[in-house]
N, C-alpha and C positions, 0 to 999 in steps of 0.2 A: 948236572949233565943230562941227565933222561929227559928232561924238560925241555932242554934246547933241543935236543935230537927230534922230540915229540913237533916241536914248532917247526922245524926244518922241513920234517915230511910233510905237515900241511901246505906249506909254503909252495913246495914242490908238486903236490898234488893239485893245487888250485892253479900253479902255471901249466900244468899239463892238460886241466880240463878246459881252459882257456885257448892252450894251443889247439885242443881237438875241435872247440867249436869254431875257430876260425877256419880249419880245414873243412870241417862239413857245412859250414854256410852256403858255398854254392851249390853243393847237392841238395841240400834242403830247398834252397830258392827253385831249382831247376823242377824239383815236384811241385811245386805249388801253382795252382792255375795262373795265367795272364790276365791281368785285369786290365781292359780297354774302355776307352770313354765312350758313351752312348751315342751311335749315330744319328744325326739329324736329320726329321722325315725329308723328302723330297719336296720340294715347293709345290705349292698348288698350282694346277693348270687347267683351263677351259679346252685345251685341244683334247678333243673326242668326238665319235658319234652319239647318237643319243635317240630315243623313240619315247613317246609319252602320250597322254590324253589332255584335253582341255574341256572346260565347261564353261559357258557365261550366256550373255544376252546379246540381241540383235536389233537393231532398229532401222529402217528404211525409207527412203522418200522416192515415191512412184508417181509420175504425172502419165496418165494414160489420154491420148488424142484422139478423137473420132469415135467414141462408142456410140453415140449419139445416130451419127451418120451411118454406122456398120448397123445398126438394128434398122432404122427408119429406111434406107436405102435397099437394104435386102427386101424389105416387104412392099415399098412403093417403087421401086425402082431406081437406077442409078441416076444421081443429079437431083433428088427429091429435096435432101436436106441441103439448107444453105449456111454456110459458114460451119466452122469446128467448134468443138468442146472439148476442153480439156478436164480430166476429173483426178485428182488428187488423192492418194490414199497413202498413209504411214504406217505400213506392217510391222510389228513387233513380236517377240518370241525369245524362245530359248535356241541355244546352239549348243552341240556337243560334238567332239571329233576327236582325231589323233593328228600327231606331227610324229615325222622322223626328219632328222638333219645331220650335220657334222660341223664342227667348229675347229677352228686354228687361231692359237695365241701366238702373236708375235710382237717384237719389239717391246717385250716385257710385258705391257698391259692393254695392248690392242688384240682385239678377237673378231676375226672375219669368219663366216659361214653361209652355209646353204640350207634351206628348209624347203620341205613338201609338207602339206597340210590338207585336210579336208573336213568340213564340218556339216553334219546334218542340221537342218534348222525348221523351227516350226514358224518363223515369220509369217505372218497373216495379215491383211487389212484390207477393208471395201469402203466404198463410198456409193451414195444413191443419185443418181441423175433423171431429171424428167425427161419424157418424149414429148416435145410439143405438137407433133404432127399426129397422134395418136388421141385418144379420148383423155378427157381429164382424169388425172390420176395415174395415167400409163407412167411407169420408171422402169429404169433399168439400174440393177445392182452390180457395180464393176468391182470385182475381186482381184488381188495381187498376192501371192505367194512364192516364197523362195523356200526351195527344197534343201539345197545343198550349195555350199561355197568352198572350191577347191583354191589353192593358190600353190605358186612356185616362186619362193624369194629368196633374195640374197640379203645378209645382215651384216652389219659392223657395229661394233660394241667397243666400251671401255671399261676396262675389269677393274674392280677395287677389291683386290684378293678373292674372296667368294661372292660378291656382288658384282652383276654385270648389267650395265645400263646400255641400251643399244637402239638403233633405228633398222628398219627393214622396207622392203620394197619390191616389186616384181609384177608377175602376170598373175589374173584372177580370173575365175570361171563362175557363172551363178546359173543354178538350174532353176527356171521360173516356171510358173503356170498362172495364166490370166483366165478369168472366165466374165462373160457378160451375161446375165440372167434376169428374166422379168416377164412380164406379158404386153402386148403392143395390140391396139384395136385399130385395124385397116378401116378408113372410113367408109360405112355403108354396111360393115360385117355384123353381127347381130351379137356378136361376143369376143373378147379378146383372145389373142392366141399366144401361147406361153412360147419363150426362146430360150437356148442355152448354148451361147458360144463358149468355145473353150480353145485356148491357143497354148502350147508346149514350146519351150525353147531351151538351148543353153547358150549363154551370153558371154563372150569375152571382153575382159577389162583389165584393169590394173588396181593394185592395192598399195598402201604404205602406211607404216604403222612405227610405232615406238612400246618399248617395255622394258621391265626390269626383272632379272633373275638371280634368285640367290640358291647356292649350293648348301643345302642345310645339313646334309648326314651323307657319308661315305659317297655313294654313286647317285645320290638324288638330289634333284633340285626343284624349286617350285616358281612359278612364274606370273607376272601380271601384265598384260598386253591389251593395247588398244589398236584397232585396224579400220581404215577407210578402204571403202572400195568404190569405185567409178566404173560404170557400164555404158553411160552416154546414152545415145538415141539408138532405137531398133525398131524396124516394122514386124509385127508377129501377125503371122496367118491364123485367123479365127474362123473355126468350125461350127456351126450350129447342126447337133446329131439330131434336134427335133424335126426342122423342117427342111435339112440340106442344104442352108445357105453358108455362103463363104464369104468373108472379106478381111481387110487388114486393118489392123490396129496399131498406132504408133505408142511405145513408152519409153520413158527416160527414168533413169533410175540410178541411187545411189545408196551405199549400206555402211552403217557403221556397226562396230561390233567391240564389246570389250569382254575380256575371258581371264579364267585363271587355267594355269597348267602346271602338270606335273612331269619330270622326265627322268627317265633312268639313263646314265651316261656309261658307256662302255670303253675299254682300252686306256682309261685316264689315268695318270698318275698323280700323286699327292693328295689322294683322297683319304 
């Protein structure tokens, strides 16, 4: 009898404990922190404004017409030189500069933008041409230099997530310097006279290019770009500070540039 009573008490206690656990379950669950699934990161986008720097190399083709006439007609009088002479130079050098712009990504994968850029340049080249109306050995050295290349372009690209392939085009300017230096012997003069013609100009043209950009870390991207610049013909006033002469020289030029750039992007999401 005692054993049965003990067993009955254990059964009642077990049922009471189970009943208490059932009652306490919602309260215990309420005290536990809610578990939420992790949020997916926002999708990457090229929509952003940016600023950056670039470094590269440039080379140009410059054809200067009438430097011989410029020198000889200055010393001997207008009309002394018969025909024209074109001197070709191929300046090359380093470019370094910066860019700033904004992009907008639309239709999922297309990117449109606008960019302003400016490059300082060391592109320099020269060629020597004889002066046939002077003494034997009289020559003129014609030098062409490009000091800076600003541009304002629109670009359109196709994005493969963090890689953007694009083309661009717009207006461009070139800051140029031309010099014609040497010595000329006037017939009958005892010695040659030195000369130093110089002309400065800012030339307007157009540019077009292609490139690839890679967003490699948070707000940073790197780019590789090729640009072609065309500035056509233009007549430059040349002044000789040694003798006080002035005259015109025509120059036709185009420039090509390859550059590496790095950009910092602002206000973009998904980085």
